[in-house]
Phi, psi and omega in degrees: 000131174280145181232153176263128180238162176236119177256134180209158173283158175303158172284349179292148179277306176276149176061029185290121180251200183221145183234142175234117180253155173274183187295339175273359180089004176286133184284126175254333177205146176209158172245104183260125182278122184265327179211129185233091177286158183296319179237133178105184191275151181270152165271115176244140181257120175265117191241117167271104188274001170278329176253355183058027179258149177211154182221141173262149179217160177265120177236125183279179176284143174305123175249133179236131186239120179246132182239126175286117181254008183179188183292328191244320187275141175220156174252150184235126172233135174231149182197168172216156173285126170243114194048040176085001178237143180312132177304317179295319178294324176299310185302305177305323185286343180262011175089019184258136175239144179231121172256132176244159184192186181259132171297133183298128178083004182228171174258014182266154179277156171215160190218139169250121190252122177249142170233124183050039175095342183259137173297129178238344176193155170243140179230130181223144170297146179218152179252026175211158174263183187296340174277353181091000180286134183289137176226178174296119191301323183288354187260351190237140187223142176252130181245127178244119181197164173280153182305322177305333186257007188300325182292309178296312184300323173301306178308308184296309179302322183289323179294319180288321176301319188280332186265329177293327186274353182299000000 
């Protein structure tokens, strides 16, 4: 059964991680920055509070490449290194496909996440957290997934959040 979760950055300015909460405000997953060097990748602990499992990963700075494709149009690509590999290449190599589009009636992005051909999550930007408090729209996401897919859904939402804000 699908549940709705809310992903947002921690309130810390330095060593900013991400938290995913359920509708009651309980933290279900987080990416906690353990070590943030001035130069180089951060050490981030990914913690699933539902299973009490955690893993540490190396997460690089977000890199954004913009290319002018005409007098007015440009393309924008953003990524970060996850254990030394481009996050999108890592996810695609694991069997993940992501379809993006616009939320109906808004200018916000939405994403469908597929794993091995099966829809496992939908992720959408939101301008409010689960309590309804208005926040910066590009920093908050609503994630709809089953509990069994929460690890993958969190990683994809985390990747989208880090690259959308770049």
